C-alpha angles and dihedrals in degrees: 000000000000120000115260111220120209131164104185125059126189113210108216096200145059141228126031097342091054089050090049093053094044090055092048090051092051092051089051093050093250126139113240128211120197126202122207143184122223089265091056101046092119097033123135095247089055092051094048100045121092090234135010134202129194116232105180149287125342100268108092092227087064097044126008093033094048106104092188094054094046091050092046089054089051092050093045092050096042093239112167095193139034128210110199099195109201130309123019106052097348094108097032111122088193091057093047089048092049090053091050092049091048092052092247119136111242109212096220140049124324117277094248091053092051089051091049100044100028091063104077101216095048089047089053090051091051091049091053090049090051092052094251112144114240132196107270109262145094125324091203133050117267140219125206097281095044091046092054092047095046093045090056090048095049096037130236139311097060136167126230111209136185111249095211104047151007140208092111094297117136090009122137134170112217116196100178142013092258091063097049103086095048093043091050092052092049093046091051093048093049093045091051091050095047102038107013087243123095098191117125137182133201134242137177109261109240107213116235097345129177115242109221125168134194122218115219136188127191134174134203092258098071098266119132130170140170122227095209126254145313122208108223104168097121099091141152120203087358090300124114123250103166127032132177141182131240098035113237087222102057126086121195092267096053091041091054093046094051092046091051091049090052094050091047091057092045091053094047093054097042089238117184129193128012123335142151131226114207121210136184114218115202131205087274088063090239115140119227121194111241107174145314125247108211095204145048112303126232089237096051093118093075089059091048091051096053099038102033090228117135100220097192094052090045090052090054093048092050089049088054088057096254121145121245109273093220142041130221094264090056094058125087140162114245122189125331133292131194129189127199116192106219107211130182090240137121109239091191091058099051093280093294112180115258107195119181145106121317101228096180133011135182118178120205121241141168132108116343096005124126127177118193104194139164098191136080136197108280092022128116135247096217122223091225100069145040106301096231111150098180147320111248111202131181134186131198138157094259136026090244091055092044090054091050091048093049091049089052093047093048088049090055096047112106124189123166125181100040134048114248140189092251095105089052091054090053089059096043096047091055097040110118094227093052092045089052092048089238104130142109140192092291092061099100094054090048094045093048092047091054098040120101117234121246108219091159090057091051091051091050091051091052090050091048093049091048091050092052092046092050091048092051092049091051090047092050092050090049090055097045095262093304094118092226125156138066127326118266092256092058095046112114110272098347097102091049091048092051093046091051093046103048113356073247104257117166 
């Protein structure tokens, strides 16, 4: 297939992933176009892009999820390609098809592949046909009668899952027959609200599994590879918060087997571009295919750190029609990488979102430390979107050294103005089970149940926030209400006072 040349890429997303794609475009000599809602007018991705186009009000349904407005921004800017990032329209077959029909290159898989593999039950059928083991369950969606019958056949506990999406939406664990009807109604309602599709299917619940995923890349010339695994078992509300590569669970044999299964499914479906196959690994160390994400994953940096492959640039090159520049035998894992997703959430209140203004921010650095962020000091974490502040990633030669480096990096991270998950990471990174690599998807609930609260830390945070607020008000009065002057961190003595008071963790 002939190479498709394009020079301008619209990034149909926001936050850190939009920043990530904009930076990749600049390094490749491509012009980037950002889109933004009214809530993101001053956001970092808007500031960094070469151009920016407004696409509507703050709610995502009126802006980032509007295919017509995104395409109009592409046409108005002259963008020849669109990178969807992850979330929003990234796994929308309708969006990919609209790009194809408009003559705009979609930097991702073809629309028909997204439709096939993005729908969970059809993906399970393809996996079975490719010889990939799946979690026992239904290959079709179920109603109340079918769900009751299949649950009895499979055996409780079972999981109800949304057919059209993931991320923990439309997901319910059912332990007994008496819970099934209510759980089915709630799963359907949540799935309809999240994906506009209330269909659900049923799977056997694997007790205390490990969640391991395989990164894949495939081009239009028949080449497909896997880039090894990411361990994603540290989750809250069925959503990942810490990822690492290599997985502490996998030995070379199991790693090779899972990689081969992933590539077999990719080849069967004619998949092109970047994707991820998610597996559950039970106590028997047998991998079971869970689903495929037909897009770039949030946690892609850990794969980049251990393989040296820039996944975003490779996505763009594949979309231009270029062949993969490497083969499976040329890929290897080197060292160990860990990612902590820093959210504006309160871990002590069930990870409730804590949107607000970031009044002060200090990002860690040093050897082997990477911070993918979409926020800046003085900027807001809006209430309308996922409250991700940044992805803190470290690399070292060994897992032990990577853990030590991440502890150091988390200890240096300073956020004032919003609560964050940083204190939670401190506990996890020192937990004996995590240090030993002996954990599963139930770890967060167990760790939180055993962790002691920190009321003194909360009081200190309140004092710190009040001190900053009082300082800003005095500064504003001194400048006639204009709010001029240095940031709180650079104010004489304030940074030192905050560091001494709380080790300033948000």
